[in-house]
N, C-alpha and C positions, 0 to 999 in steps of 0.2 A: 658977601659975594652972592650975586643973583644966580639962581639956578633955573633950568628949564625955561629959557628965554623964548624959544620958538616952538611952533607946532611942526609936525611932520611935513606939512605942505610947503613950508619954507625950504626944506632940504630937498624935497621932490622937485621943486621948481628951480633949484640951483643949476645954472648953465655955465659952461666954460667961458673964460675971458682970455684976453691976450696973455695974462700972467696968472700963476696959481694964486688962490686967495683962500682965506679961512672965514668961516661963519661961526661966531661964538654962541654956544648954548649955555654957558655959565658953568661954574664948578670945575673949570679946567677942560671941559669937553668942547671940541671944535670939529667942524666938518671941513676937511681940506678938499677943495675943488681944483683939480689940475686943469691946465690948458687943453689937455686931450679929452677932458670930460669925466675922468675917474673921480668918484666921490668916496672919500674914506674918512673914518672917525679917528681923531687924534686926542690923546689925553696929554695935556701939558701940565707939568708940575715942577716943584723945586724940591730937591733932596740933597742934603749936605751942602747947602748954598750954591747948588748948580741947577740951572734950568735944563729940564729934560723933556723930550717928547717921545711918545710911544703910540704905535698904531693899535686901534681896537677893532680893526676890520673894515671891510669894504661895504659901502651902502649900495643897494638896499638889502644885501644878504644879511648884514647885521643891522637890525632895526634901531630906531632912535631909542626906544625903551630899553633894549638890551644894552646898548652903548652907555646909556645913562646909569644903568645898574653896574656895569663894569667900571665906569669912571668913579662912581660913588664908593664902591668896594676898594678900589685902588687908593682913593683919597683917604679913606678911613685907615687903611694899612699904613700909608705914608705918615699920617698923623701919629701913629703908634711907633714910628721909627722903622717900619718894615718896608723894604723896597723889593717887591717880588720881581719887578722888571730887571733890576740889577742882579737878583739871585739867579734868574734864568740865564743871564749872560755868564755869570760865574760858573754855573753848572755846566753849560755848554763848553766853556774853556777847560774845566776839569775833565770832562769826557774826552776831549781832544788830547789832553796831556796823557791820560791813562792809555789811550789807544797808541800814542807814540811810544810810550814806555814799554807797553806790551810787545810792540813790533820790535823794538830794540832788544829786549830780552830774548825774544824768540830767535832773532837773527844770531845773537851771541851763542845761544844754546846750539844751534845748527852748526855754526862755525867751529865751536869748541868740541863738539861731539866727534866730528871727523869720521863719520860712518859707523858709530857705535849704536846700531839699532838691531 
């Protein structure tokens, strides 16, 4: 798989079109150019036989070099069977569940206490 296909000038010159489009940099790294002109980095990969996409940030705040490093790191982890992107989603879901359970417990204590303070 070819990597580092383009120079930064290609991405700087990317202009919006009628539809969103992607520019391939190789190694699963793409620049998504939206019809409103936003340019963002995407990492496209396969994990557990499912095709997935994740954002690596908005260009030019996230440079080409920084995005290449992020994509390379993510690709190495995925090759080892580690999906940090999926872990982030799982952790966020876990935090939401803990908050809901805490709220339920707190409400039950208040209801059952009945003024015992």
